[in-house]
N, CA, C and O atoms as a GROMACS GRO file, in nm:
protein
  500
    1UNK      N    1   8.893  11.628   8.847
    1UNK     CA    2   8.883  11.534   8.910
    1UNK      C    3   8.982  11.422   8.850
    1UNK      O    4   8.978  11.319   8.916
    2UNK      N    5   9.076  11.420   8.736
    2UNK     CA    6   9.200  11.321   8.713
    2UNK      C    7   9.291  11.326   8.830
    2UNK      O    8   9.355  11.232   8.876
    3UNK      N    9   9.287  11.461   8.878
    3UNK     CA   10   9.385  11.471   9.010
    3UNK      C   11   9.362  11.412   9.104
    3UNK      O   12   9.462  11.360   9.155
    4UNK      N   13   9.230  11.389   9.172
    4UNK     CA   14   9.158  11.389   9.265
    4UNK      C   15   9.148  11.181   9.264
    4UNK      O   16   9.152  11.108   9.363
    5UNK      N   17   9.136  11.140   9.118
    5UNK     CA   18   9.143  11.002   9.110
    5UNK      C   19   9.298  10.938   9.131
    5UNK      O   20   9.319  10.827   9.180
    6UNK      N   21   9.400  11.030   9.083
    6UNK     CA   22   9.488  10.961   9.127
    6UNK      C   23   9.559  10.977   9.236
    6UNK      O   24   9.657  10.908   9.261
    7UNK      N   25   9.519  11.063   9.306
    7UNK     CA   26   9.545  11.096   9.441
    7UNK      C   27   9.484  10.955   9.539
    7UNK      O   28   9.552  10.898   9.625
    8UNK      N   29   9.376  10.926   9.511
    8UNK     CA   30   9.272  10.840   9.594
    8UNK      C   31   9.356  10.675   9.546
    8UNK      O   32   9.397  10.589   9.624
    9UNK      N   33   9.361  10.672   9.402
    9UNK     CA   34   9.441  10.542   9.356
    9UNK      C   35   9.539  10.487   9.420
    9UNK      O   36   9.559  10.369   9.445
   10UNK      N   37   9.621  10.615   9.453
   10UNK     CA   38   9.789  10.538   9.476
   10UNK      C   39   9.748  10.554   9.634
   10UNK      O   40   9.801  10.464   9.700
   11UNK      N   41   9.679  10.630   9.703
   11UNK     CA   42   9.621  10.575   9.873
   11UNK      C   43   9.577  10.458   9.853
   11UNK      O   44   9.640  10.374   9.919
   12UNK      N   45   9.454  10.394   9.758
   12UNK     CA   46   9.454  10.248   9.735
   12UNK      C   47   9.558  10.155   9.732
   12UNK      O   48   9.560  10.049   9.794
   13UNK      N   49   9.646  10.200   9.657
   13UNK     CA   50   9.790  10.091   9.602
   13UNK      C   51   9.863  10.106   9.730
   13UNK      O   52   9.942  10.020   9.768
   14UNK      N   53   9.842  10.202   9.789
   14UNK     CA   54   9.986  10.210   9.941
   14UNK      C   55   9.898  10.106  10.024
   14UNK      O   56   9.968  10.013  10.065
   15UNK      N   57   9.756  10.097  10.063
   15UNK     CA   58   9.674  10.018  10.118
   15UNK      C   59   9.677   9.900  10.128
   15UNK      O   60   9.672   9.831  10.230
   16UNK      N   61   9.692   9.851   9.949
   16UNK     CA   62   9.678   9.702   9.905
   16UNK      C   63   9.815   9.661   9.929
   16UNK      O   64   9.837   9.549   9.973
   17UNK      N   65   9.925   9.756   9.898
   17UNK     CA   66  10.072   9.695   9.883
   17UNK      C   67  10.072   9.674  10.043
   17UNK      O   68  10.100   9.558  10.071
   18UNK      N   69  10.043   9.772  10.176
   18UNK     CA   70  10.076   9.701  10.263
   18UNK      C   71   9.975   9.621  10.339
   18UNK      O   72   9.995   9.595  10.458
   19UNK      N   73   9.884   9.587  10.286
   19UNK     CA   74   9.833   9.476  10.345
   19UNK      C   75   9.881   9.350  10.252
   19UNK      O   76   9.851   9.249  10.316
   20UNK      N   77   9.929   9.321  10.156
   20UNK     CA   78  10.012   9.230  10.100
   20UNK      C   79  10.116   9.212  10.150
   20UNK      O   80  10.167   9.101  10.129
   21UNK      N   81  10.177   9.289  10.218
   21UNK     CA   82  10.342   9.259  10.265
   21UNK      C   83  10.297   9.208  10.414
   21UNK      O   84  10.350   9.110  10.467
   22UNK      N   85  10.223   9.263  10.459
   22UNK     CA   86  10.141   9.192  10.609
   22UNK      C   87  10.151   9.065  10.566
   22UNK      O   88  10.240   8.982  10.587
   23UNK      N   89  10.048   9.055  10.501
   23UNK     CA   90   9.999   8.887  10.438
   23UNK      C   91  10.160   8.788  10.456
   23UNK      O   92  10.197   8.706  10.541
   24UNK      N   93  10.220   8.840  10.343
   24UNK     CA   94  10.370   8.777  10.288
   24UNK      C   95  10.422   8.778  10.453
   24UNK      O   96  10.458   8.665  10.483
   25UNK      N   97  10.432   8.852  10.540
   25UNK     CA   98  10.501   8.831  10.645
   25UNK      C   99  10.458   8.747  10.764
   25UNK      O  100  10.534   8.679  10.834
   26UNK      N  101  10.331   8.759  10.778
   26UNK     CA  102  10.259   8.690  10.853
   26UNK      C  103  10.273   8.545  10.835
   26UNK      O  104  10.302   8.464  10.923
   27UNK      N  105  10.246   8.521  10.698
   27UNK     CA  106  10.215   8.386  10.637
   27UNK      C  107  10.064   8.359  10.636
   27UNK      O  108  10.001   8.258  10.605
   28UNK      N  109  10.026   8.478  10.680
   28UNK     CA  110   9.838   8.437  10.699
   28UNK      C  111   9.786   8.510  10.549
   28UNK      O  112   9.826   8.625  10.535
   29UNK      N  113   9.711   8.458  10.450
   29UNK     CA  114   9.644   8.469  10.363
   29UNK      C  115   9.512   8.511  10.378
   29UNK      O  116   9.446   8.528  10.276
   30UNK      N  117   9.468   8.528  10.474
   30UNK     CA  118   9.337   8.505  10.492
   30UNK      C  119   9.259   8.632  10.450
   30UNK      O  120   9.137   8.632  10.470
   31UNK      N  121   9.314   8.735  10.396
   31UNK     CA  122   9.276   8.867  10.390
   31UNK      C  123   9.287   8.862  10.222
   31UNK      O  124   9.235   8.966  10.183
   32UNK      N  125   9.321   8.804  10.140
   32UNK     CA  126   9.340   8.772   9.977
   32UNK      C  127   9.244   8.849   9.938
   32UNK      O  128   9.270   8.962   9.897
   33UNK      N  129   9.106   8.800   9.943
   33UNK     CA  130   9.039   8.843   9.842
   33UNK      C  131   9.053   9.041   9.889
   33UNK      O  132   9.068   9.126   9.801
   34UNK      N  133   9.045   9.071  10.022
   34UNK     CA  134   9.027   9.240  10.059
   34UNK      C  135   9.151   9.276   9.966
   34UNK      O  136   9.140   9.368   9.885
   35UNK      N  137   9.244   9.219   9.976
   35UNK     CA  138   9.399   9.287   9.916
   35UNK      C  139   9.366   9.276   9.776
   35UNK      O  140   9.451   9.326   9.702
   36UNK      N  141   9.267   9.225   9.720
   36UNK     CA  142   9.287   9.193   9.581
   36UNK      C  143   9.168   9.305   9.525
   36UNK      O  144   9.166   9.344   9.408
   37UNK      N  145   9.062   9.353   9.639
   37UNK     CA  146   8.944   9.434   9.602
   37UNK      C  147   9.024   9.563   9.616
   37UNK      O  148   9.004   9.653   9.535
   38UNK      N  149   9.120   9.579   9.718
   38UNK     CA  150   9.156   9.717   9.733
   38UNK      C  151   9.249   9.715   9.625
   38UNK      O  152   9.245   9.824   9.569
   39UNK      N  153   9.336   9.632   9.568
   39UNK     CA  154   9.432   9.693   9.457
   39UNK      C  155   9.357   9.705   9.305
   39UNK      O  156   9.402   9.776   9.216
   40UNK      N  157   9.246   9.629   9.292
   40UNK     CA  158   9.175   9.618   9.157
   40UNK      C  159   9.038   9.751   9.142
   40UNK      O  160   9.027   9.834   9.051
   41UNK      N  161   8.955   9.734   9.252
   41UNK     CA  162   8.884   9.835   9.236
   41UNK      C  163   8.906   9.960   9.290
   41UNK      O  164   8.845  10.058   9.246
   42UNK      N  165   8.996   9.970   9.392
   42UNK     CA  166   9.045  10.073   9.468
   42UNK      C  167   9.150  10.157   9.363
   42UNK      O  168   9.139  10.272   9.320
   43UNK      N  169   9.261  10.051   9.336
   43UNK     CA  170   9.391  10.138   9.249
   43UNK      C  171   9.373  10.120   9.128
   43UNK      O  172   9.375  10.220   9.056
   44UNK      N  173   9.353  10.000   9.073
   44UNK     CA  174   9.350  10.016   8.936
   44UNK      C  175   9.199  10.115   8.907
   44UNK      O  176   9.207  10.237   8.892
   45UNK      N  177   9.104  10.061   8.905
   45UNK     CA  178   8.966  10.117   8.887
   45UNK      C  179   8.965  10.294   8.876
   45UNK      O  180   8.916  10.370   8.792
   46UNK      N  181   9.024  10.311   8.968
   46UNK     CA  182   9.029  10.475   9.032
   46UNK      C  183   9.131  10.553   8.939
   46UNK      O  184   9.117  10.669   8.900
   47UNK      N  185   9.274  10.439   8.902
   47UNK     CA  186   9.353  10.511   8.811
   47UNK      C  187   9.305  10.511   8.672
   47UNK      O  188   9.345  10.590   8.586
   48UNK      N  189   9.213  10.413   8.653
   48UNK     CA  190   9.157  10.415   8.490
   48UNK      C  191   9.081  10.547   8.490
   48UNK      O  192   9.110  10.640   8.415
   49UNK      N  193   8.963  10.551   8.594
   49UNK     CA  194   8.880  10.690   8.589
   49UNK      C  195   8.987  10.807   8.552
   49UNK      O  196   8.972  10.857   8.441
   50UNK      N  197   9.073  10.847   8.618
   50UNK     CA  198   9.170  10.927   8.623
   50UNK      C  199   9.219  10.935   8.494
   50UNK      O  200   9.216  11.052   8.456
   51UNK      N  201   9.273  10.840   8.392
   51UNK     CA  202   9.305  10.840   8.268
   51UNK      C  203   9.213  10.912   8.178
   51UNK      O  204   9.237  10.994   8.089
   52UNK      N  205   9.095  10.856   8.226
   52UNK     CA  206   8.969  10.872   8.121
   52UNK      C  207   8.953  11.061   8.164
   52UNK      O  208   8.962  11.146   8.076
   53UNK      N  209   8.935  11.087   8.276
   53UNK     CA  210   8.902  11.215   8.296
   53UNK      C  211   9.032  11.322   8.217
   53UNK      O  212   9.002  11.416   8.144
   54UNK      N  213   9.160  11.288   8.247
   54UNK     CA  214   9.261  11.352   8.176
   54UNK      C  215   9.288  11.356   8.030
   54UNK      O  216   9.345  11.448   7.972
   55UNK      N  217   9.233  11.227   7.966
   55UNK     CA  218   9.239  11.233   7.821
   55UNK      C  219   9.103  11.258   7.757
   55UNK      O  220   9.101  11.333   7.659
   56UNK      N  221   8.985  11.203   7.802
   56UNK     CA  222   8.884  11.239   7.737
   56UNK      C  223   8.776  11.328   7.766
   56UNK      O  224   8.693  11.358   7.680
   57UNK      N  225   8.773  11.391   7.941
   57UNK     CA  226   8.685  11.481   8.007
   57UNK      C  227   8.733  11.592   7.993
   57UNK      O  228   8.820  11.601   8.079
   58UNK      N  229   8.728  11.708   7.920
   58UNK     CA  230   8.812  11.793   7.930
   58UNK      C  231   8.676  11.915   7.985
   58UNK      O  232   8.720  12.005   8.056
   59UNK      N  233   8.579  11.919   7.967
   59UNK     CA  234   8.487  12.034   8.049
   59UNK      C  235   8.522  12.032   8.199
   59UNK      O  236   8.596  11.950   8.254
   60UNK      N  237   8.458  12.131   8.255
   60UNK     CA  238   8.450  12.184   8.364
   60UNK      C  239   8.413  12.061   8.469
   60UNK      O  240   8.381  11.953   8.420
   61UNK      N  241   8.415  12.076   8.596
   61UNK     CA  242   8.355  11.972   8.693
   61UNK      C  243   8.227  11.997   8.715
   61UNK      O  244   8.194  12.110   8.749
   62UNK      N  245   8.128  11.890   8.698
   62UNK     CA  246   7.982  11.901   8.735
   62UNK      C  247   7.932  11.824   8.806
   62UNK      O  248   7.975  11.709   8.812
   63UNK      N  249   7.839  11.861   8.871
   63UNK     CA  250   7.761  11.776   8.990
   63UNK      C  251   7.746  11.612   8.972
   63UNK      O  252   7.710  11.525   9.051
   64UNK      N  253   7.784  11.609   8.853
   64UNK     CA  254   7.765  11.456   8.777
   64UNK      C  255   7.896  11.421   8.815
   64UNK      O  256   7.918  11.337   8.902
   65UNK      N  257   7.974  11.476   8.761
   65UNK     CA  258   8.156  11.406   8.807
   65UNK      C  259   8.155  11.392   8.955
   65UNK      O  260   8.228  11.304   9.000
   66UNK      N  261   8.075  11.474   9.050
   66UNK     CA  262   8.099  11.476   9.180
   66UNK      C  263   8.056  11.325   9.216
   66UNK      O  264   8.122  11.232   9.262
   67UNK      N  265   7.936  11.333   9.184
   67UNK     CA  266   7.821  11.240   9.210
   67UNK      C  267   7.904  11.038   9.178
   67UNK      O  268   7.882  10.929   9.231
   68UNK      N  269   8.010  11.095   9.052
   68UNK     CA  270   8.023  10.961   9.049
   68UNK      C  271   8.153  10.941   9.117
   68UNK      O  272   8.180  10.825   9.149
   69UNK      N  273   8.253  11.048   9.150
   69UNK     CA  274   8.353  11.030   9.252
   69UNK      C  275   8.306  10.945   9.369
   69UNK      O  276   8.358  10.841   9.410
   70UNK      N  277   8.159  11.032   9.430
   70UNK     CA  278   8.127  10.982   9.564
   70UNK      C  279   8.094  10.865   9.601
   70UNK      O  280   8.128  10.805   9.703
   71UNK      N  281   8.010  10.827   9.495
   71UNK     CA  282   7.981  10.650   9.454
   71UNK      C  283   8.079  10.579   9.439
   71UNK      O  284   8.070  10.486   9.519
   72UNK      N  285   8.201  10.570   9.359
   72UNK     CA  286   8.296  10.493   9.350
   72UNK      C  287   8.386  10.516   9.470
   72UNK      O  288   8.449  10.419   9.512
   73UNK      N  289   8.397  10.608   9.517
   73UNK     CA  290   8.496  10.611   9.676
   73UNK      C  291   8.418  10.559   9.803
   73UNK      O  292   8.474  10.495   9.892
   74UNK      N  293   8.269  10.594   9.804
   74UNK     CA  294   8.205  10.535   9.902
   74UNK      C  295   8.198  10.371   9.893
   74UNK      O  296   8.246  10.296   9.977
   75UNK      N  297   8.146  10.342   9.804
   75UNK     CA  298   8.130  10.191   9.743
   75UNK      C  299   8.250  10.160   9.773
   75UNK      O  300   8.244  10.130   9.892
   76UNK      N  301   8.396  10.144   9.725
   76UNK     CA  302   8.467  10.113   9.732
   76UNK      C  303   8.520  10.086   9.859
   76UNK      O  304   8.558   9.975   9.894
   77UNK      N  305   8.525  10.232   9.959
   77UNK     CA  306   8.603  10.212  10.104
   77UNK      C  307   8.480  10.072  10.180
   77UNK      O  308   8.509   9.973  10.247
   78UNK      N  309   8.354  10.118  10.138
   78UNK     CA  310   8.282  10.069  10.242
   78UNK      C  311   8.292   9.922  10.187
   78UNK      O  312   8.275   9.842  10.280
   79UNK      N  313   8.312   9.869  10.084
   79UNK     CA  314   8.302   9.723  10.036
   79UNK      C  315   8.434   9.680  10.101
   79UNK      O  316   8.433   9.571  10.158
   80UNK      N  317   8.556   9.757  10.102
   80UNK     CA  318   8.702   9.667  10.144
   80UNK      C  319   8.668   9.692  10.288
   80UNK      O  320   8.668   9.582  10.344
   81UNK      N  321   8.645   9.766  10.355
   81UNK     CA  322   8.583   9.734  10.502
   81UNK      C  323   8.542   9.637  10.556
   81UNK      O  324   8.586   9.581  10.657
   82UNK      N  325   8.457   9.611  10.492
   82UNK     CA  326   8.323   9.499  10.497
   82UNK      C  327   8.402   9.384  10.446
   82UNK      O  328   8.423   9.292  10.526
   83UNK      N  329   8.436   9.377  10.363
   83UNK     CA  330   8.568   9.265  10.322
   83UNK      C  331   8.648   9.236  10.466
   83UNK      O  332   8.611   9.144  10.540
   84UNK      N  333   8.744   9.310  10.492
   84UNK     CA  334   8.831   9.304  10.581
   84UNK      C  335   8.740   9.244  10.715
   84UNK      O  336   8.793   9.149  10.772
   85UNK      N  337   8.625   9.284  10.762
   85UNK     CA  338   8.565   9.239  10.864
   85UNK      C  339   8.525   9.116  10.832
   85UNK      O  340   8.550   9.030  10.916
   86UNK      N  341   8.468   9.082  10.729
   86UNK     CA  342   8.406   8.904  10.680
   86UNK      C  343   8.534   8.846  10.686
   86UNK      O  344   8.524   8.759  10.773
   87UNK      N  345   8.670   8.845  10.636
   87UNK     CA  346   8.729   8.790  10.609
   87UNK      C  347   8.850   8.781  10.755
   87UNK      O  348   8.926   8.688  10.782
   88UNK      N  349   8.836   8.882  10.811
   88UNK     CA  350   8.900   8.864  10.916
   88UNK      C  351   8.826   8.817  11.063
   88UNK      O  352   8.877   8.793  11.173
   89UNK      N  353   8.705   8.814  11.023
   89UNK     CA  354   8.608   8.731  11.156
   89UNK      C  355   8.556   8.816  11.238
   89UNK      O  356   8.522   8.781  11.351
   90UNK      N  357   8.542   8.932  11.196
   90UNK     CA  358   8.520   9.038  11.304
   90UNK      C  359   8.349   9.050  11.314
   90UNK      O  360   8.294   9.088  11.418
   91UNK      N  361   8.276   9.016  11.198
   91UNK     CA  362   8.168   9.032  11.197
   91UNK      C  363   8.111   8.930  11.103
   91UNK      O  364   8.172   8.912  10.998
   92UNK      N  365   7.999   8.860  11.127
   92UNK     CA  366   7.941   8.748  11.062
   92UNK      C  367   7.889   8.782  10.922
   92UNK      O  368   7.858   8.897  10.893
   93UNK      N  369   7.880   8.673  10.830
   93UNK     CA  370   7.874   8.702  10.678
   93UNK      C  371   7.706   8.757  10.658
   93UNK      O  372   7.657   8.825  10.567
   94UNK      N  373   7.647   8.702  10.772
   94UNK     CA  374   7.472   8.762  10.754
   94UNK      C  375   7.454   8.932  10.807
   94UNK      O  376   7.367   9.010  10.768
   95UNK      N  377   7.568   8.958  10.909
   95UNK     CA  378   7.540   9.113  10.897
   95UNK      C  379   7.629   9.171  10.774
   95UNK      O  380   7.603   9.290  10.757
   96UNK      N  381   7.702   9.134  10.705
   96UNK     CA  382   7.775   9.215  10.602
   96UNK      C  383   7.748   9.213  10.461
   96UNK      O  384   7.779   9.291  10.371
   97UNK      N  385   7.661   9.068  10.464
   97UNK     CA  386   7.615   9.001  10.296
   97UNK      C  387   7.514   9.214  10.251
   97UNK      O  388   7.523   9.276  10.144
   98UNK      N  389   7.442   9.257  10.369
   98UNK     CA  390   7.353   9.362  10.298
   98UNK      C  391   7.442   9.455  10.243
   98UNK      O  392   7.430   9.505  10.131
   99UNK      N  393   7.552   9.482  10.339
   99UNK     CA  394   7.664   9.597  10.314
   99UNK      C  395   7.722   9.571  10.217
   99UNK      O  396   7.716   9.653  10.125
  100UNK      N  397   7.784   9.472  10.204
  100UNK     CA  398   7.845   9.416  10.036
  100UNK      C  399   7.757   9.430   9.946
  100UNK      O  400   7.805   9.477   9.843
  101UNK      N  401   7.625   9.403   9.939
  101UNK     CA  402   7.586   9.410   9.802
  101UNK      C  403   7.550   9.582   9.781
  101UNK      O  404   7.548   9.636   9.670
  102UNK      N  405   7.527   9.643   9.895
  102UNK     CA  406   7.478   9.811   9.872
  102UNK      C  407   7.632   9.870   9.806
  102UNK      O  408   7.632   9.956   9.718
  103UNK      N  409   7.725   9.826   9.846
  103UNK     CA  410   7.846   9.890   9.802
  103UNK      C  411   7.926   9.854   9.698
  103UNK      O  412   8.012   9.921   9.641
  104UNK      N  413   7.878   9.704   9.671
  104UNK     CA  414   7.897   9.658   9.508
  104UNK      C  415   7.809   9.755   9.436
  104UNK      O  416   7.853   9.793   9.327
  105UNK      N  417   7.682   9.808   9.478
  105UNK     CA  418   7.579   9.833   9.325
  105UNK      C  419   7.652  10.022   9.336
  105UNK      O  420   7.658  10.100   9.242
  106UNK      N  421   7.695  10.045   9.469
  106UNK     CA  422   7.778  10.178   9.457
  106UNK      C  423   7.895  10.185   9.357
  106UNK      O  424   7.873  10.271   9.271
  107UNK      N  425   7.968  10.145   9.348
  107UNK     CA  426   8.047  10.069   9.264
  107UNK      C  427   8.005  10.073   9.118
  107UNK      O  428   8.034  10.153   9.030
  108UNK      N  429   7.923   9.958   9.119
  108UNK     CA  430   7.852   9.952   9.003
  108UNK      C  431   7.785  10.080   8.945
  108UNK      O  432   7.808  10.098   8.825
  109UNK      N  433   7.718  10.161   8.996
  109UNK     CA  434   7.653  10.298   8.958
  109UNK      C  435   7.778  10.357   8.959
  109UNK      O  436   7.774  10.438   8.867
  110UNK      N  437   7.890  10.362   9.011
  110UNK     CA  438   7.974  10.477   8.966
  110UNK      C  439   8.039  10.440   8.833
  110UNK      O  440   8.116  10.515   8.773
  111UNK      N  441   8.007  10.328   8.794
  111UNK     CA  442   8.086  10.287   8.660
  111UNK      C  443   7.976  10.313   8.554
  111UNK      O  444   8.025  10.317   8.441
  112UNK      N  445   7.850  10.330   8.555
  112UNK     CA  446   7.765  10.333   8.477
  112UNK      C  447   7.755  10.500   8.460
  112UNK      O  448   7.709  10.538   8.352
  113UNK      N  449   7.791  10.594   8.547
  113UNK     CA  450   7.764  10.692   8.557
  113UNK      C  451   7.906  10.744   8.495
  113UNK      O  452   7.902  10.858   8.450
  114UNK      N  453   8.001  10.693   8.488
  114UNK     CA  454   8.128  10.730   8.397
  114UNK      C  455   8.123  10.670   8.276
  114UNK      O  456   8.216  10.689   8.197
  115UNK      N  457   8.044  10.610   8.251
  115UNK     CA  458   7.993  10.586   8.125
  115UNK      C  459   7.894  10.685   8.065
  115UNK      O  460   7.918  10.726   7.952
  116UNK      N  461   7.812  10.718   8.112
  116UNK     CA  462   7.676  10.858   8.109
  116UNK      C  463   7.798  10.957   8.070
  116UNK      O  464   7.796  11.013   7.961
  117UNK      N  465   7.911  10.980   8.168
  117UNK     CA  466   7.977  11.101   8.139
  117UNK      C  467   8.060  11.067   8.009
  117UNK      O  468   8.060  11.165   7.935
  118UNK      N  469   8.120  10.978   7.966
  118UNK     CA  470   8.195  10.981   7.878
  118UNK      C  471   8.142  10.986   7.751
  118UNK      O  472   8.206  11.038   7.659
  119UNK      N  473   7.998  10.922   7.730
  119UNK     CA  474   7.916  10.932   7.594
  119UNK      C  475   7.867  11.068   7.611
  119UNK      O  476   7.895  11.146   7.520
  120UNK      N  477   7.816  11.102   7.686
  120UNK     CA  478   7.804  11.286   7.699
  120UNK      C  479   7.871  11.360   7.614
  120UNK      O  480   7.829  11.424   7.518
  121UNK      N  481   8.011  11.344   7.666
  121UNK     CA  482   8.145  11.431   7.646
  121UNK      C  483   8.157  11.411   7.489
  121UNK      O  484   8.178  11.504   7.410
  122UNK      N  485   8.142  11.284   7.456
  122UNK     CA  486   8.177  11.171   7.319
  122UNK      C  487   8.082  11.273   7.226
  122UNK      O  488   8.135  11.303   7.118
  123UNK      N  489   7.997  11.310   7.242
  123UNK     CA  490   7.852  11.349   7.168
  123UNK      C  491   7.863  11.499   7.166
  123UNK      O  492   7.780  11.558   7.098
  124UNK      N  493   7.944  11.560   7.223
  124UNK     CA  494   7.982  11.666   7.245
  124UNK      C  495   8.094  11.741   7.166
  124UNK      O  496   8.099  11.861   7.141
  125UNK      N  497   8.179  11.650   7.134
  125UNK     CA  498   8.314  11.679   7.072
  125UNK      C  499   8.285  11.591   6.933
  125UNK      O  500   8.372  11.583   6.846
   0.00000   0.00000   0.00000
C-alpha cells in the first residue's frame, strides 16, 4: 500500500502544481481552494498514509487496507472535481454541496479507517 500511496500522492502533487502554475501565469487565482485541496488532501495526506504503511503497517494487504485506500482516493478525487466545478462556475453550489459533503465524509472515513488499522497493528506488535 505504501507504493500505491506514493504513486497517487505524486500524481496529486503534479496536478496541484500544474494548477498553481496555470493560476500564476493567467493571474486568475479563482481555483485557489481547489489547488489547496489537491495539495493537502491529495498530495500531503496520501504521502503521510504512504509513510504510515511503510514504517508501521508491515502485515500483508487486507480488505480493510483496500477499503481505506478506495475511500481516500474516491473522496479526494470527487472533492477536488466538485471544488473545481464550483470555483470555476461550471455548476452551482446548490448542486455541488451534497457532493462536497459526501466526498468530505469519505475522506474522513478513510482517516478513521487509517486510525483503526494503526491501532489494530499497534496492538498486535
